[in-house]
C-alpha positions as CSV (number, residue, x, y, z in Angstrom):
1,X,15.1,17.3,-15.3
2,X,13.9,13.7,-15.8
3,X,12.2,11.6,-18.1
4,X,11.6,8.2,-19.5
5,X,14.8,8.8,-21.8
6,X,17.2,9.7,-19.0
7,X,15.5,7.9,-16.3
8,X,14.0,4.9,-17.7
9,X,11.8,2.2,-16.3
10,X,13.5,-1.1,-15.7
11,X,12.7,-3.9,-18.2
12,X,11.9,-6.1,-15.6
13,X,8.5,-4.4,-15.0
14,X,7.3,-6.5,-17.8
15,X,7.9,-9.6,-16.1
16,X,6.9,-8.3,-12.9
17,X,3.4,-6.8,-14.1
18,X,2.9,-10.3,-16.0
19,X,3.9,-12.4,-13.0
20,X,0.7,-12.4,-11.2
21,X,-1.3,-13.2,-14.4
22,X,1.0,-16.1,-15.2
23,X,0.5,-17.6,-11.8
24,X,-3.2,-17.4,-12.2
25,X,-2.9,-19.0,-15.6
26,X,-0.7,-21.6,-14.1
27,X,-3.2,-22.4,-11.4
28,X,-6.2,-22.4,-13.9
29,X,-4.1,-24.8,-16.1
30,X,-3.5,-27.2,-12.9
31,X,-7.1,-27.2,-12.3
32,X,-8.2,-27.9,-15.8
33,X,-5.2,-30.7,-16.1
34,X,-6.4,-32.5,-13.0
35,X,-10.0,-32.5,-14.2
36,X,-9.2,-33.6,-17.4
37,X,-7.2,-36.4,-16.1
38,X,-9.7,-37.8,-14.0
39,X,-12.5,-37.8,-16.8
40,X,-9.8,-39.5,-19.1
41,X,-9.2,-42.1,-16.6
42,X,-13.0,-42.4,-16.0
43,X,-13.5,-43.4,-19.8
44,X,-10.4,-45.5,-20.1
45,X,-8.4,-42.9,-22.4
46,X,-4.6,-44.3,-22.8
47,X,-2.1,-42.4,-20.7
48,X,-0.5,-41.3,-24.3
49,X,-3.9,-39.8,-25.3
50,X,-4.5,-38.4,-21.9
51,X,-1.0,-36.7,-22.1
52,X,-1.7,-35.2,-25.3
53,X,-5.0,-33.6,-24.4
54,X,-3.4,-32.0,-21.1
55,X,-0.4,-30.7,-23.4
56,X,-2.9,-29.2,-25.8
57,X,-4.9,-27.6,-22.8
58,X,-1.7,-26.1,-21.8
59,X,-0.6,-24.7,-25.3
60,X,-3.9,-23.3,-25.5
61,X,-3.5,-21.3,-22.4
62,X,-0.1,-20.4,-23.3
63,X,-1.3,-19.1,-27.1
64,X,-4.5,-17.3,-25.6
65,X,-3.6,-16.0,-22.5
66,X,0.0,-16.1,-21.6
67,X,1.5,-14.6,-24.7
68,X,-1.1,-11.7,-24.9
69,X,-0.4,-10.8,-21.3
70,X,3.1,-10.5,-22.1
71,X,2.9,-8.7,-25.2
72,X,0.2,-6.0,-23.4
73,X,2.8,-5.7,-20.6
74,X,5.5,-5.3,-23.0
75,X,4.0,-2.2,-24.9
76,X,2.8,-0.9,-21.8
77,X,6.3,-0.4,-20.7
78,X,7.2,0.8,-24.4
79,X,4.7,3.2,-24.6
80,X,5.0,4.2,-20.8
81,X,5.9,8.1,-21.0
82,X,6.7,10.6,-18.3
83,X,8.6,14.0,-18.4
84,X,9.1,15.8,-15.3
85,X,9.9,19.8,-15.8
86,X,10.8,22.6,-13.6
87,X,7.1,23.3,-12.3
88,X,5.0,20.3,-13.5
89,X,5.1,16.6,-14.7
90,X,3.3,14.9,-17.3
91,X,2.4,11.1,-17.4
92,X,1.3,9.1,-20.5
93,X,0.0,5.8,-20.2
94,X,-2.1,2.9,-21.7
95,X,-1.9,0.5,-24.7
96,X,-5.2,0.3,-26.2
97,X,-6.6,3.7,-24.8
98,X,-3.9,6.3,-23.8
99,X,-4.5,8.6,-21.2
100,X,-2.1,11.7,-20.3
101,X,-2.0,13.5,-16.9
102,X,-0.1,16.9,-15.9
103,X,0.3,17.6,-12.5
104,X,1.4,20.8,-10.9
105,X,4.0,20.1,-8.0
106,X,2.2,22.7,-5.9
107,X,-0.8,20.5,-5.8
108,X,1.1,17.3,-4.4
109,X,-0.2,16.3,-0.8
110,X,1.6,13.2,0.0
111,X,4.7,11.2,-1.5
112,X,4.6,7.6,-1.6
113,X,7.0,4.8,-2.4
114,X,5.6,1.6,-2.6
115,X,7.0,-2.0,-3.0
116,X,4.6,-4.9,-3.5
117,X,6.1,-8.5,-3.1
118,X,7.0,-8.7,-6.9
119,X,8.8,-5.4,-6.9
120,X,10.8,-6.5,-3.6
121,X,12.1,-10.1,-5.7
122,X,12.8,-8.0,-8.7
123,X,14.0,-4.9,-6.8
124,X,11.7,-2.3,-8.5
125,X,10.2,0.8,-6.7
126,X,6.9,2.6,-7.6
127,X,6.9,6.6,-6.9
128,X,3.5,8.1,-6.1
129,X,2.6,11.3,-5.7
130,X,-0.9,12.2,-4.8
131,X,-3.0,15.2,-5.3
132,X,-6.4,16.1,-4.2
133,X,-7.9,14.9,-7.3
134,X,-10.1,11.7,-7.4
135,X,-7.9,10.3,-10.4
136,X,-4.7,11.3,-9.3
137,X,-3.5,7.9,-8.3
138,X,-4.0,6.7,-11.8
139,X,-1.8,9.4,-13.3
140,X,0.4,10.5,-10.5
141,X,2.9,7.7,-10.4
142,X,6.0,6.1,-12.0
143,X,6.2,2.4,-11.4
144,X,9.1,0.0,-12.3
145,X,12.0,2.0,-11.6
146,X,15.2,0.6,-10.2
147,X,16.7,1.7,-6.9
148,X,19.1,4.3,-8.3
149,X,16.5,6.0,-10.6
150,X,13.8,5.7,-8.2
151,X,16.4,7.5,-5.3
152,X,16.9,10.4,-7.9
153,X,13.3,10.8,-8.9
154,X,12.0,10.6,-5.5
155,X,14.7,13.0,-4.6
156,X,13.5,15.5,-7.5
157,X,9.8,15.3,-6.6
158,X,10.6,16.1,-2.7
159,X,12.3,19.0,-3.4
160,X,9.8,20.4,-6.1
161,X,6.8,19.8,-3.9
162,X,8.4,20.7,-0.4
163,X,7.2,23.9,0.8
164,X,5.9,25.1,-2.4
165,X,2.5,27.0,-1.7
166,X,-1.1,26.1,-2.9
167,X,-2.1,28.4,-5.4
168,X,-4.1,31.2,-4.2
169,X,-4.4,34.2,-6.9
170,X,-7.0,36.3,-4.5
171,X,-4.2,36.7,-1.7
172,X,-1.2,36.8,-4.3
173,X,0.6,34.2,-2.5
174,X,4.1,34.0,-3.3
175,X,6.6,31.2,-3.2
176,X,9.1,31.4,-0.1
177,X,12.1,29.7,1.2
178,X,10.4,27.1,4.0
179,X,14.0,27.3,6.0
180,X,13.1,31.0,7.0
181,X,10.9,30.0,10.0
182,X,10.9,32.1,13.3
183,X,14.0,32.1,15.5
184,X,11.7,31.2,18.6
185,X,10.4,28.0,16.9
186,X,10.3,25.8,19.9
187,X,10.3,22.7,17.6
188,X,13.0,23.5,15.4
189,X,15.7,21.0,17.0
190,X,12.6,18.5,17.8
191,X,12.7,14.9,16.1
192,X,10.0,12.4,16.9
193,X,10.9,8.7,16.1
194,X,9.4,5.4,17.3
195,X,12.2,5.3,19.7
196,X,11.8,8.7,21.7
197,X,8.1,7.9,21.7
198,X,7.9,4.2,22.9
199,X,5.6,2.8,20.5
200,X,4.0,0.1,22.5
201,X,4.4,-3.6,21.7
202,X,0.6,-3.6,22.5
203,X,-0.4,-2.8,18.9
204,X,0.9,-6.4,18.1
205,X,-1.8,-7.7,20.8
206,X,-4.2,-5.2,18.9
207,X,-3.6,-6.8,15.5
208,X,-4.1,-10.4,16.7
209,X,-7.2,-9.6,18.7
210,X,-8.6,-7.6,15.8
211,X,-8.0,-10.5,13.6
212,X,-9.6,-13.0,16.0
213,X,-12.6,-10.8,16.5
214,X,-13.2,-10.9,12.7
215,X,-13.0,-14.9,12.5
216,X,-15.6,-15.2,15.0
217,X,-18.7,-14.2,13.5
218,X,-18.3,-15.8,10.1
219,X,-17.3,-18.9,12.3
220,X,-20.6,-18.9,13.9
221,X,-22.9,-18.3,10.9
222,X,-20.9,-21.5,9.4
223,X,-21.3,-23.7,12.5
224,X,-24.8,-22.7,12.9
225,X,-25.6,-23.9,9.0
226,X,-23.5,-27.0,9.6
227,X,-25.2,-27.8,12.9
228,X,-28.7,-27.2,11.1
229,X,-27.7,-30.0,8.5
230,X,-26.5,-32.4,10.8
231,X,-30.1,-32.5,12.7
232,X,-31.8,-32.3,9.7
233,X,-30.1,-35.0,7.5
234,X,-28.0,-36.9,10.3
235,X,-24.9,-36.0,8.6
236,X,-21.6,-37.0,10.4
237,X,-19.0,-34.2,10.3
238,X,-15.6,-35.9,11.9
239,X,-13.8,-33.2,10.1
240,X,-15.3,-30.5,11.8
241,X,-12.9,-30.2,14.7
242,X,-10.0,-30.2,12.2
243,X,-11.9,-27.2,10.8
244,X,-11.9,-25.5,14.3
245,X,-8.4,-26.1,14.9
246,X,-7.3,-24.7,11.4
247,X,-9.6,-21.7,11.7
248,X,-8.7,-20.7,15.4
249,X,-5.1,-21.9,15.5
250,X,-3.4,-21.8,12.3
251,X,-5.0,-18.8,10.7
252,X,-4.3,-16.6,13.7
253,X,-0.6,-17.9,13.9
254,X,-0.2,-16.1,10.4
255,X,-1.8,-13.0,12.1
256,X,1.0,-13.4,15.2
257,X,3.7,-13.5,12.8
258,X,2.3,-10.7,10.6
259,X,1.7,-8.4,13.5
260,X,5.1,-9.2,15.0
261,X,7.0,-8.5,11.6
262,X,4.8,-5.2,11.0
263,X,5.8,-3.8,14.5
264,X,9.7,-4.7,13.9
265,X,10.0,-2.9,10.6
266,X,7.6,-0.1,11.5
267,X,9.5,3.5,11.7
268,X,8.8,7.0,11.2
269,X,10.4,10.5,11.7
270,X,9.1,13.8,11.9
271,X,11.6,16.5,12.4
272,X,11.1,20.5,11.6
273,X,10.6,20.1,8.0
274,X,9.3,17.0,6.7
275,X,7.4,13.8,8.3
276,X,8.3,9.9,7.0
277,X,6.4,7.0,7.8
278,X,7.5,3.2,6.9
279,X,5.8,0.2,7.1
280,X,7.0,-3.2,5.6
281,X,6.1,-7.0,5.9
282,X,5.6,-8.7,2.5
283,X,5.3,-5.1,0.8
284,X,6.9,-2.1,1.5
285,X,5.6,1.5,1.6
286,X,7.3,4.9,2.6
287,X,5.3,7.9,3.1
288,X,6.6,11.5,3.2
289,X,4.1,14.1,4.6
290,X,4.2,17.9,4.1
291,X,3.3,19.9,7.0
292,X,1.8,22.8,4.8
293,X,-0.3,20.4,3.1
294,X,-2.0,18.6,6.8
295,X,-5.8,19.3,7.0
296,X,-6.5,17.8,10.4
297,X,-4.6,15.6,13.1
298,X,-6.6,12.9,14.9
299,X,-6.0,11.4,18.0
300,X,-8.1,8.4,18.6
301,X,-8.8,5.2,20.7
302,X,-10.6,2.4,19.2
303,X,-12.4,0.0,21.5
304,X,-9.6,-2.2,21.6
305,X,-7.1,0.4,22.1
306,X,-9.1,1.7,25.1
307,X,-8.6,-1.8,26.8
308,X,-5.0,-1.9,26.0
309,X,-4.4,2.0,26.8
310,X,-2.8,3.3,23.6
311,X,-3.6,5.8,20.9
312,X,-3.2,6.5,17.4
313,X,-2.5,9.6,15.8
314,X,-3.4,10.2,12.2
315,X,-2.5,12.8,9.9
316,X,-5.2,13.9,7.2
317,X,-4.5,15.6,3.7
318,X,-6.4,16.4,1.0
319,X,-4.9,13.5,-0.8
320,X,-7.5,10.7,-1.8
321,X,-5.5,7.7,0.2
322,X,-5.5,10.3,3.4
323,X,-9.1,10.4,3.6
324,X,-9.1,6.3,3.3
325,X,-6.9,6.0,5.9
326,X,-9.2,8.5,8.2
327,X,-12.3,6.6,8.0
328,X,-10.4,3.2,8.4
329,X,-8.2,4.4,11.2
330,X,-8.5,1.2,13.0
331,X,-6.7,-0.6,10.2
332,X,-3.1,0.7,10.9
333,X,-1.4,-2.1,9.1
334,X,-2.5,-0.6,5.8
335,X,-2.1,2.9,6.4
336,X,0.9,5.2,5.6
337,X,-0.5,8.1,7.6
338,X,-1.0,6.6,11.1
339,X,1.4,6.3,14.2
340,X,-0.3,3.7,16.5
341,X,0.6,2.3,20.1
342,X,1.2,5.7,21.8
343,X,0.7,6.7,25.3
344,X,-1.7,9.6,26.1
345,X,1.4,11.7,26.9
346,X,3.4,11.0,23.9
347,X,0.1,10.9,21.5
348,X,-0.5,14.3,22.9
349,X,3.1,15.8,22.3
350,X,3.3,14.5,18.7
351,X,-0.3,15.8,17.7
352,X,0.8,19.2,19.4
353,X,4.0,19.4,17.5
354,X,1.9,18.3,14.0
355,X,-0.4,21.0,14.7
356,X,2.5,23.4,15.3
357,X,4.1,22.6,12.1
358,X,1.1,22.8,10.0
359,X,0.1,26.1,11.4
360,X,3.7,27.6,11.2
361,X,4.4,26.2,7.4
362,X,1.2,27.6,6.3
363,X,1.9,30.9,7.8
364,X,5.1,31.1,5.8
365,X,3.2,30.9,2.7
């Protein structure tokens, strides 16, 4: 079994968790320093006095913000406890206030492996296993593992959760071996990937169009506010064309780059036993889907999808994040439970496959 002693969190987690606050403190320090410099110049302070004041400001920021942040994250790491036993896992976390969560593997709906930007810089991985409880996201994850330890824990949880039935005392359901499916299973040798389902490049266009449309309304509101001020106060706004260029050319350029990188790194694999979806741009997310946990499968088209002639297949489980994805299906780039960019035939094929897997795996329980 695995626990915080034989599968420890990396000490790099302390720096990684502190880094966002350090950056915020640095930005705050820069703004305060510039403001102080302007004031000191205005009242004719000497260069030495000005430098001394700025150094005092940075010293105070370090003493009252940076050091406490590091100390807090150090003890958060040091007190972080987890223990994965045969049938359940226990996680205890917190510094000032500690909370403990116990999760039965049979309740696991989905498994996620996340890497945000700082995780990728420091080579750390977060393992999330989601249940149907509203607070499961807080308890059910171990963050700050190096790759070797993350792989061990991920494999352990996958094996424990895979095919374990949801408790049902009334029907006296017993655990079964999910390998023992019917011999006439027509899908047992079929594997769906982005290559044989031909995920369309049109999802790149969808991402760009969606972002452009999201820019129009705020711009129009801002434009009419400025226009009103110009008419009322005879203001000159020579900078306005530059704002238009930035808003409608530079911003979409980032959207184009993001969409292309997302499409290039998007992967998925659905075989007869388990589903897997991976997305990666700045951060990285890997989602494992268990067929006996599937609640609904949706095949949908947004307005832009209909124009482009593509479909999105969404998998819904009882997990909290899954429900969020279902209600925000259009935002596929932030989803770990959708397969976008399919033509109608392939979308229907994947939907039928997932429905068959969900039905067959539930029948074996």
